[in-house]
N, C-alpha and C positions, 0 to 999 in steps of 0.2 A: 586787685587783679585776682587774688588766687582765692578769694572767698566768691567772684561772679566766675573761676572757672567750676569750684565745688559745689556752688548752687544749678549750673549747666551740668553735672555728671549727675545730682539730684533728680532734674527734672525729668535726667532722662531714663535714670533709673524708674522713680515714680512713673512713665509716659509706657514703658515695659511693663510694670505690674498691672497696668491698669489693664492695657493691650491683651496680656496673661488673662487676667479676670474678668475680661471682656467675650473673648474667645472660648474660655472654659465655659459662662453661661451661656455663649448659643450655642455649648457642643449639647449641655444640661439637657435647652429647650428642645435640644431636636430631639434628645432620646427618651423625652417624657411625653413627644405623642405616641398616638396610637400606635398599634403595633401592626397597622398595613404594609406600613413600608420595611418588611422584613427586604429586602435585597440590596437597602443602602451602606454604606460602609460605615456611617456610622450606627448601624444594628448588627451588625460583625465586630464593631468594638466593646458594642455592649458584651454580646455573647460570650468572645473572649476574653470578657473581665467576670463574668462569674463561673469561666471554666479556671481560669484561674484561685480566684478562690475555694471553688468545691477540690481544686488537686492539689494547692496549701492546704489545705484541713484533712485533706488523707496522706498526704505525708510525712504531716504530725505526729501521725499512729503507725506509719507501713514508711519509712526510713529508706526501707531498704528496697520496696517497688521502684526498680529501676526500668520501666515502663512509662510510669507514673512523670519517673523525673524529663526522661526522654523527652514526653507530652508536654511536659510542660516549659519548657523548653522553645521546643518547637512553638506554642500558641502563646510565648512571653514574644519568640518574634515575629509572628504574625501580629499582633499585638502593638508594635512596636512602628512597623511597615505602616502599621495603617494608620498610627497615629502622626506619626511623618508627612501621609500624605492630607493627612485631615488640618494639620499643622496650616500645612500651606498654604491651603486651598481656606480654610477660615480665615487665613490673614488675607489673603487678597479681596476679601469676599469686607472684610472689616474696613480697609485698607480705599475700595471704589466706598463703601456704604460713610466713610469721612472725609472723601473729598467731594461727593455729594454729584457724580460722573452716576448716569445708569453704563450696569452690566452686559457687557455682551458674549456671555455662559449661554448656550443653550439652557431652556428649564429644563430639558433631561437629562445635565450635569449631573443636578443634585443626586438624581438614583444612581449611580456609576453600577455596575455589577463586575465584580472579580471576579476570575472563571480558572480553572484548571486543566491547561493542555499539556499528554502528556506524564510520565515518559509512557505509560500501556495506553499508545493509544494510533487508529493502522497508518497514521503519517510520521510518528515518531519513531517507532523504531524502537524504541525501548532504551535509546542512549540520548534522549533531552526531555526536558520538561518544560513548556511556560507558565508562568501564570499575567493573563490578560486580564487589563481595565479594556469593558468594556461599556459605551453611549452609543446603545442599541447597535447597529452592528458596526459601529466607526472602532477601531482601535487605538483606546487613550494614552496603552503603556502598556510595554512589554520587557519584562524581567527573564532571559533563561537562567537555569539551573540545569549546571550539570553533571556530572561523576556519577551517571547511572552505567558507565562501564571505563570503570576504570581501573588498570590490571597491577599497576606498579611496574610497569617494563623498564623504566629505565633503572630502578637497583635491580631487576632481574639480570640484565645487560651487563651491571657492575661486580656479579656476583658470578658471570658465565663466561667463558670462554667464546669467539666470535663462534668456532662449529659448536657449540652447544647451542649458540643462543640465535642460529639461523632459525630453526623451525621456529623460535617464539615469534620475531617479524612479522609471521604473514597474518597474528593476530589482530595487528595494529590496523590495518583494513584488512578485510577479507573481499572488498569489492576490487582495490590495485593492489596485489597480494606480489608482482613481480617486481614493482617499486618501493617497497618496504625491503625485499631482499636487494636492491641494484644499491638503493643506502648505506645498506650494515654492508656489504664488502666494501664500495669506493671508500669511506672512511679510512681504516687500516691499511688501502690499496694505496693511496694518496698518504699518507701517514709514515709508510715503509718507502713508497716511490719503487710501488712492483706495478709490472707490465705485462698487460694483458694482451696475448695475444690476435690479432685480428680477426680470426676463422671466431674466436672465443665474443670478442667487441661485436661481431654479425650478430650473433644470435642472440646476444643479450640485445641490440635491439629490436630485432624481430619477438624477442618475445616483451621486451618490453607496449609496445605498439599493441601488441595484443590484447598485453591486457590491460591496456588506457581503452580499448574499441569494449571488454568486455564491463570494465567499469562506466563509462557514458551510457552502455545502451542499460544498468540495472541503473542509473539516473534517468534515462530518457521514460524507462516504464511506471517505477512511481512517481514518476512527476507525473506521468500525465495519468493515472489514476487519482493521483489525488489532489486533481480538475474534472473528476467522475470521466473520464472515458478511460472502459480499463483493458479493451480489444488490444494497444500496443503493448498493452504489458504483458500479455500471451506470448504476441509477438515477439520483441527484443528477445527471451528467453530462447524460443527457438534458433536466433545467430548466437544464441549466450552459450550455447549447450555445442556448438559447433567448434566456439573457440574453445571450450576446455576442454573438448575429445585433441584437440590439436596439445593441448597442455598435458594432460594424461599420456599421451603416446611420446610424448618427448621428455617427461619428466615423473611419469609415474602415479602422477596424484592430482586431482580436478583442479583441487582448491588451493591445500596448502601445499606449495609445493616442495621445499629444501633446494632451491636446481642450482643459485647461482652459488660463489664457493670466490674464495680469495686468488684470483688471478688467471677468473673463468667459471666456465661453470662445471659441473656436475657430469656429464655427458654428454657426448654428440648427442645430433641430432640422427634417428633412424634411419633404415632406408623407406625413400618414400614420401617420408614425411612435408619436403618443400614440394613434391607434386600435388598434393594434401593439404600443403597453406595456399600456395597460389590457386587451387581450384576453390578454396573456400574467399577468396579474396574478391576476383569474380562474380562471384552468385554472392556476396557481402553490397556490391554495389546495386545490383537489384533492390537489393532488401533497403536502400538507406534512399531510393527512389521514390517507391512504397512510401515508409515515412515519411518523405517530404509532401508527394501527393495525399497523405491519410489525415497528415497534420498541420505543415507548415503555415499553406492555404485555408484552411478553416477560418469561415469568422468566428464563429464561435471561441476557438482555443485564441487568436486573435484580440477579441476582445475580454479576452481573460488578462492575459499577457505583455501586450502592446500598451508601452507608456506605465507600468505596474516597477515599485521598487526602485526607479531609477538612481544610481551613483554616479556622477559628474569624474571628473579626472583628478581633480586635486583629493576631491572626498576619497577617491579610493587610494590613492597615492598616499595623504595619512592615516587612515586607515590600518595600513601594511594589506592591501588585498593581492591575492593574488593568482593568478591559473585565469579561468574562461571570467570568471568573476575581474578581474582586473582590463585584459583583453578587450570584452563588452566592454568598455567604459573607455574606447581608443586611446589606448595604450598598448602598442607591441611588445611588449616582453615576453618570451619567452625564454628557459632558462637552456634548451634544447638550441640556439644560435646564438645569447649571450654568453654561458661557460664553455659551448664544444665539447661537450665531454660524452666520452665512447668514442662513437662515428657518424655525428649523426651531421655533421660536415659533409660529407663524403655524396651526401643525395640532396637529390634537388624535391624541393616543397618550399611553400611557406607561410607565413606566421598569419593564424585566424585570428580575424579582430572584428568588430561594430563598433561606432562612434554612438551609440544611442545610451549604451548602458542600461533598458531595463532588463525584464524578462526572456523578454525576446529574442534581445540581442545574446542573451547567456545560451540559448539554446538556439542560438545560430553560430553560434561558437564553438556550442560540441558537435552539433552535425555535421560543420566543415571540420573538424579537427577530426574525427570518424573518418572520412574521405580523405583527409593527407596523414590519417595514420596506413589505409592501407596501400597506398603511393609508397609510404616511406617501404611498409613488409615487402612488394613488390620488386624494388630496385635491391634490396638486400637480398633475397632470394635468388637475384637474377645472376649476382654481382659476389656472391658470399663466397670467397679464396677455402684453399685448403688451408691442412697444417693443424698445430696442437688446438682443444679445446679446451687447453688449461696452462699455465706460467709454472713448469717442472722445479722452477729453481726456488720454488719455498716448498717445496715436502720438506726439505732437510730442517734439525730442530733450529733455533738461534744462539742456545745456553745451553751449557753445559751443568747440570746440576748432578747428577747421581752417577758416577762412570759407570758402575755397573748396571743399574735401570738402562744407562743410554747404551753401550753395549747388545742391548740385551731393544732397543727401540730400534738402530741403525738395524740390525739383524732382520727383522721383522714389518717393524713399521714403516722403513725406508719406500718401502712401494710405495704405499701409501700417502695423500696429503695428509700434512701435519698437523693432527688436533691443538695444538700446544701450539698456536703461531702466535707471540712475543710482540706486543705493543711496544714503540717508541717512543723516547719521555718528549715529545712534544704533545699540539694541540690544534686542533682545523676544525675546521666549520664545512660542510661538507653538505648540497643542497642538489637535489634534482627536479625536473620538470614532470609532479605528478597529475594525474589527471583533475586534481580538485585546487593544485596549484603547488606551493614553492615545499616540495616534503625537505626538512634538512636534518643535519645531523652534528650535535657541536660534541668534538671527541677531544677525550685529555688522556694520551698513552702514559704512565707510569715503569714503563721497563717492568713489562709483567703482563700474563696471559689476560688478566683481566682488566678492561677501562678503568681508569682514575674516576671519571666520568662523562657519563652518556645523554646527552640531555637529546631532545627529541620535540622538534619544529614541524606541528602538524598544520596542514595548510586548513583542516574545515576547522579547528579550532576558532584559527586567528580571521578567517573567512566569518565567522560565525556571531564577531564582536560589535557586523554595525548591523546585524538584524532586529534589534528594537528601535533605533532610527527609522527603517526603512520601512516598520508596519507602522509607524504613528501618522494618524489619519486616515488609514486603509482600512477598505474591507474587511469583517472579518476573513470572509471566502479569502482574502488573497494574500493569505499569511503563510499557506500552502502555497501560490502560485511562487512568492517571492522565496518558499520553501516548501428495528421491529412486533257405602256397597250395597246392595238390597239384594237377595236370592229373587230369581226367577224362575217359570219353570223352562223345563231344557228346548220347548218348542219356541219361546218367547224371548231366550235367551240368543238363540240361533238366528235368530231374526233380528233381534236390537246388534247383536254380531256384527252382521252384514250388513246391516245399514252401516252402524260405525266408518266398517270398515270406505263405504261407499262411500261415507262423506271425509275418511282419511285420503281417500286417492286424489282426487284436486290440489290437497295440500302436497301429499308427500309427491307427488309426479314435478311439480314445476324445482322442488327442492332437490330431490334426487337428479335433475335436470341441470341446474347449474352446479350442483356439486361436481358433476361428473365434468359439463364443462373448464369449473377452475383448474379440476385435475389434469385435464388437456390440453388447458392455458401455459399449465405449467411445466407438465413435458413437453410441450409446441418449445418453450422460449430455452428450456435446458437444450436441447437435440438445435433449435436453432445457432445459441452461442456458440455450442461444440463445434459448430460446424467453422462456424466464423474465425474462430479462437485455433481452430486447428486440433482442435483435441478430440479426443474419447466419448465424453461424457456420458449421461448414465448406462450403465449397458448389464446388470448386476441384478437387477430388483426386478423378475420380473422379463417377456419379451422387449428388448429394448429398450427395457429400464422402465416401461410405462407403469411399476408400481411403485417406482423411488418417490414420489410426490405422494403418496398415499399412505408409504409407510413413515413420509414424515412429518403428518398432520399425524397419524399415528401418536407418533413419538411427543407431539404438542401435547395431546391431548391429556398424556401420564405424567407430564413435564407438574413440580412445584409451583403452584400459584403462591406467590410472594408479594408482601404489600411495604411499600415504604416509608421510614419508618416517619413521625409524626405533620405525615399526606394527609391529605382527604380520603378519606374513605372512602366519602358515597362516592366523589369526584369522577376518583381514577376507580369503580368499577363498571358505574354509567358513564364515563365515557366510550368504552371500543362497544358498549352497545349500542352505543345511539347511529357510533358510522358505519355499523356493519345494516343494522336495520334499517338505516333510511337509502343505502341502497340495495338493498333485498324489494324495499318500496317501491323502486321505479322500473322492476320486473312485472309490475299487472298492466302496464303499458306497451307491451312491445308484445304486435305482431306478427304470428309465423304464419298465418293465414287469415281469409280476409272472413274468417267466424272462430279463430283460434286467436287469442285474447284470451284475459286473465279479466281484464277491463277497459270497455270501448266509453272513454270519456273523452264528449268534445272538448275538456279543456290536457288532453292527452299532453303535448313536449309540457306547456307548461306547469300542471305536475308535476312533470320529473325536473324538469330547473325548482322549482319552490322544496320537490323536496330532497334533491341533492346540496341545498344550499344546507342542510344543516351538518351532516357530517363536517364540517371544519369546525362547527361547534362543539360537537365531539371529541376533535383531534387538541379543541384549546383547552377544554375539561381536564384531558386526560393529561397533558402536558403544565397545567396548575393543579392539581392533585398529584403528581408526582413528589414534589417539596424535592425540586428540579431541577439546576438554574438550565442544564441541555434540555432537559425536556420539556422544559416552558421557551425557552426559546425558538424549539422546532414548531411548537404548539401555538408558538407567534407568524412563525413563518408561515406554516402555512391554512394560518388564517386569511392571512394577506395575499399571497399565491391565487390561494383561492375566490376570493371577490374579485381580483385583479382580471380573473378572467372568466367570471360566471356574464359579465357586463357582454364582453363579443360575443360568447356562447348564445346565452341570450338573445342577442341579434341575430346571432344566425338562423337561430330556429326561428325568429319572427319573420323572417325576410320568405323561411320556408312556411307558416302559414299562413303566409301573406301569398304566395307563388300561388298556393292548395287554396286557399278560400276556407279553410277549414284548421283545425287544430287536433282532429285526434289522428292519431296513428294511421288506421286503415284508412282513413279518408286520403291522408299523402303519401299510401301506397297506393294506391289505388289512381290521385291522380298522375301519378307518374307510368304506372302502364297504359293508359289510355292510350299511348304515342311511341312503348315500346320502348326497343334500347338505345334511342336517342332522345328518350323524353326519361330521363333519368335525372334528378339535379343538378348531376354532376357534369351534365357538360351544359346546363343550364346556367349555374353561378360555379365554376371554378374554382376563384377566389375565394369566394366563400365557402367551402371548399377546405383548404390549406386552412381559413382562420379558424374553422371547426374542427379540423384537425390540431392544431398547436394545442387549439383551447382546452380541446378533451384531453392531449396530453398533457395540458401544466395542472389537468382538475386533477387528474393518474397520480398524479407525482410519481412521473417516470423523465427519465433521460433526455432531455437536457434540463430538466421542469424536477427534479430531486431533490434540491439544495434544503428542505425539512427534515430529510432524512437522512443527509451527508453524513458519515463518520469522518472519514477525509477532513469537512471544515467544521471541525470539534464539536461540533451540534451533531447525534448519533438517531436526534427523532424524539420526537411523544413518545415510542416507546421502549425511549432506553430504559425504563424500572419493571416492564412485564416483564413476564414469565408465563410460561403454559400458556393455558386455554385462552388467556386475554394479549395476551401477545400472539397465537395464533390466529384470534378473531381481524386483528389489524391487518398477516400477512394472507387473511381471506379477503379481508373490506377491499386492499389495495387490487386484486384479482377478480374480485366482481368488479371494482369500481371500470376497470380494464374490458372485460366485459362487455358490461351494459352498456360503455360510450363507444364498443364497435357495431351492438348489437342497434344501436341509435344511429349510426354513421351506413347502415345497413339500409334500415328503415327511412333516414332522410334524405341520404341523395343516392342509395345501389338499390334505388325501386323493391326495396323488400323480400318477400318468396316472389314475385315475379319476375321470370327468365326471358320472357318474350318471344325465343325459339323454339324446345321443345314442350312447352306448356299449353298449345295451342291444339294438341293433336289428342291430348287425354279423355277428351269430351265423346270424340270419335271411339279411342277403343272400350270406352266403359259409359255405359249406359249413367245419365242421373238418378243412381240409386247408394244403396249404402255401402256398395264396394266401392264404387266411383269415388264417393268421399271422401273414405280413409285414405284411398290410394293420391290420393291430392292434397292432404293434407301431410302425407308422411312426404310427397315432394317438398310439397311447399315448406318443410320444416327442413328439409336437406338441402334447399337453397338459400332456405335465411340462413344458414349455421355455415354454406361453404362459401359466402360471401363475408358471411364476420371473420368466420378464420385465414381466410383470404389478405385480409383486410389485418387483420393482427400481425400482419406477418410485417408488417410498417412500423407499429411500436416498438416491438423486439427488436428489431434489424437495429432501429434508433438507439434506442440504448446500449448496443456493443458500439453504435460509430461515432454517433458525438458526445467530445463531452461537457458541462455541466458550467451551467449557468449562474452568475452570480447572483447575491441578492438584488440591489440596483438594476444590475440590468434584465430580470426577466424582470421588476415592476415596469423596466422602460416600455420592454418590452408589448407589453401588456396595454398599457396607458399609451402612451407616445404611438405606435404601432397600427396594432388589431385593434384598438376602439375606435379611431377615424376611417380606419377602414372600412368595417365593416358599421359604419354611421349608413353609409352609403350604398352599402353591399343590393342590396333591392336596385338597385339603378346603376345598370353596365360601364354607365359614360364615367359616372365622379366616381367610381368605385375604381376600373381600373387606372385614372388619372391618378387617384390617392394611392394608388401601391406604386404608381412607374413614378411619385413625388421623390421618391429615393432613387431614384434612375440608375446609374451601373451600379452603384452599392449592392440594392437587391437581387439584380440581374449577378453579379461578380457572387453574391454570400449564397445564392441558389443553386449556381454553376460546382464552388469548389466544394458544398456538399454531394451533392452527385457524386462527385470525384471522390468523395468518403468514402461514398456507399457503393461506389464500385469498386474498392481496393479489397475492404471488409468481405462483399458479396464473394470476387476472384475464389477467394478463401477456403470458402464452402465444398469448393470441388477437388479441393486439395487432399493429402494422406495426411492424415494427425499425425505429427511426430511428437506424441508425448511418450517417453521410454521410463517404463517404473524400472527405474535403475535400483538394484542391478538385475531383479530379475530378465528381460529382454537383453540384456546388455549382455552375447551371447562371445564377444572377443576382446579381448581386454588388450591391454599396450601388453610391451615386450618388457618397460621399468616400472608393472603394474607394483604398488606396494600393497601387499594383502597381508594374509599372517604371515610371521614369523617361521621359517624352517629353522634346527637345530641339528644339526650334524655331527653326537655327545662325542666320536673318536675324533673329529679334525682337531675339538678344544685343545687350546693348549695353556690356558686360562693365562693368557695376559693380563686380561682385563681392560686392553681398549677399547671395548662393546663400554664398559662401565665409564667409563673415561668421556666419551662423544657424544652419552645419552645425557639429553638437556633436562632427565626430571630424574636422573639415577634410577633408573628402573631396574635393571639386571642384576643381580645375584649372583656371586661366584667365590663358592667354596673350593676351595684347595690345598693340599699341603704338601711338602717338600720331601721329595725324598732324597734324604741324604745319600746314599748309596750314588744313585748317579743323579742328583745334584738336579733332578728336574721336578716340575711343579705337576701333580697327578689332580685333576678335576674328581670332586666328590659332587657337585651339587650341583645348577646352575637353573635361574627361575627368570621368568620373567613377568609379571601382572599387568594382563592384558587390557585389562577392566579400565587402566591409566594409562595405556602406550597411545600416542600419537602418531602411530607410525612414519616418523621421519627419513628412516631408513638410514642414519648414522653412522649403526653396530652395523649391518649390513654395509656399506661402503667402506668404511675403519676399518673390519678384522681380515685380518693380515694373513691370516689360512685357511677365509669365505668357509667358513662352518656352520656360518649365518647366509639366512638369504629369505628374498621376498618371493612368497607365490603368489598364484591368479586369486586367492580365496578370500570372498569376499568377508570377511569378518563381521559386520553388520549382520549377514542375515544368516550363514553358513553358522555359524557357533555365538555362543552368547557370552565372550570374552573373559570365560574363568581365567583364571591364572595358572599361567602353562608351566612345568616341572619338569625340568632334566635333570636325573640322576642314574647316579652308578646301577643303582637297587631295581628300578622301574626303565632300565634300558632296555627297546624295543616291545614296549608297552606304553598303552596307554598312559600319563598320570592321574590321581584316583578325583582329579580335583574336577579333571574332562568326565570321567566313566558316568558321574552321575548324568549327566543328561541322557534326556531319554535318544536321540536322533543317533548320539559317539551306541548306546547300547544297546540300540537296534544292530547298529552294523556289525558289535562285537558277535550277537547271538545267529547272525545269518549263517545256513548252510555251509557258505564255501570258506569262513575263518574257523565254524567250529570243525569243518574234515582237517583242516591246516593243525 
């Protein structure tokens, strides 16, 4: 039996060796293939191996090259991850091969692409990095990497008193600062069994709910921007600034408040604050209703978020989720109801929850929580009691350490809250319901002013664990949903020059007209978007900012052109030219009058279709020649999108050509002008006009069809590696394409240069001579451009109203919706029947899209709310924490400001007068270069020699070091006198006369 077991073990070992040998041979055979497979995992392993060999040989000669050592460690880690992935994949392959069963893995799985997302990415915000494995547009694997915003907050807490640590905690989560302060003071309050006055508890609840609203708003704006809807991002800042105005009036600061204290709050609410807060509540309810009309029922938004990232009940519990992610999965768990901290149980409110567990449910939970927060705030404001705003019993020191110093402390400091509150020898866990979920702190006291252990439970870190599981088998765009020369005689010379000028005039005239048209579109888009988003818009570069677009184009001309390393230089350089030239050739067949067209061809409209189909080739060449995965993905997306929408566009043009019985653009306009205004093809083929509009927007890659250029969804577009004039060509090409599409809409559907009413009287006022022809031509050009720019209002407004479509949704819209309708577009009855096959879904989508347009357009008439802080903020709050003012005569050198400063900034130099047994101050300095303006020194100063001013330290001063000493008393310090503005004030006649 023993021998048989030994033989079996040997057979197992031999089988493992044979298996490893087969995997190794398979790997070598894949690597030995030609280098066309550069994006594969095997080729990346091969590249990493060569890089490791080069680094190893380099480090043999240069052992102290620490950067190379770090690079070697990173490369080894990357190769190890890829090898483990390959081993797993090849093992499955060999097992399937041995069993003789066909593999169910798609063919594209052999060429997986590993791309990096973040941390420097518009959707990552600098704090997160994702390593994503893609199979086309499908996410196979996702690895989150953290640690890009780690500041050692726990160890800082263990070396600071609670008072010193409070200014730090607002940096935990700068979106929900009040909650970090609340958990910081709740822990020692429960540890020391400290009672909070009722008024202070009400004030805390009001501040916490305002902070919850601000946090949810700043979640909503970037969330919508990540899926392509830019306008809500500006709307949420409008309400958020009002919340911060209330914070500034009560606490003195807009973000870093330092307002909560052990046993209460730092200061009472100022006069009139409650009325202002009630006004904000009434205003915010209307704002939330606008959000719901603009976002909640938008069909594109619903397609992007409904059924995406579903989390079940058991799954949410097992992963330890909390907050809106937990409640969106059907669990009614809110710590405000469960733990009943503060005074939440005294108010009438409901826990917001949904049972679907998808991204839409999480959105609805947050919207509902903002409404409930307003309800809680209104009840707290109406029923806020009187009394103190802090517990006066905690002002004294708990233990006597130095009798002499203790006498001094009791004499001068007992009028202020104690900066040295001692923590009893206990341990506990405290939690609050933060906007993102459960925010907790595990605290261990050791009968000391410093905590022995301070452990933070961040809600975002816990909730992020489920991300890899949620994004698997989802689309790439769903990641952000869940989370650019001979000698001549003089006479002959003049004739030749005049001849050359007349030859160049027909060439430069269209070029000049196209350039002016593009600049006008850019300016128009910026002005319309500013009006929709309640911004000021361009106003400084020329009158009304009309020169801003020209300044941007001039800047691109002088930018340096960079070439990507190991890219295809020829494809990289030819791509932008092909994209621009193919669009410029389309202007040859656009008529501005019956005789004003560069080339009146019988196949005019189909020539435009043929020429415009060349542009995606240039985009694909640009993406491939950039040697960049993101650019290549953008080029593939652009080519797929263009092909999908060219067919419906061509069928719409074909139906127009069949109705006019001609393909010339001039003949199509004249066929419409026979019947006047009602003869336009807009009225004959209204659904065809809608199909043409949608297809042209997709061809121009305008929202909601700008996925090939979507930065938020990983791919920044085929122009990622471009700079300078080559990037400018892509920028110009996009607006040229938009302008030519609008011109073709005018020609094919809006009657071109024909206006039908005022144009009839032109022959009566002008005979058919040269002057009349010039006037008629001018009128034709004006009418065509007027119709074009009126139509441009639609794609510009669409860009700032609708969110972005995902790639599969975009292709489904082109192939499954527009193509069947456009096949029968020449016959009204089958077309209407096919259009109504979608029934109420189509009507509902059109209704809610129109509702979204009404919301955005209604903001165009409102005044802009942009505040160029602090220049336009004329009135500051009473407790505004600006530049510190120091009164030398009042200071007694007690050094309390030194003990309460969280970063040890004040430096006090004194000497002891033995005769009178009193400290004499010699020097006092504060380095404003690193001051965080927490206000602790002002609050705890026993003699009030420090005070906060209303001077904005960022705009008025250069944050010089401020020194106060006895020698320079009554004068500005030398380090500040060097400032030009201060020196100008000192040299003014009023000061010199004194």
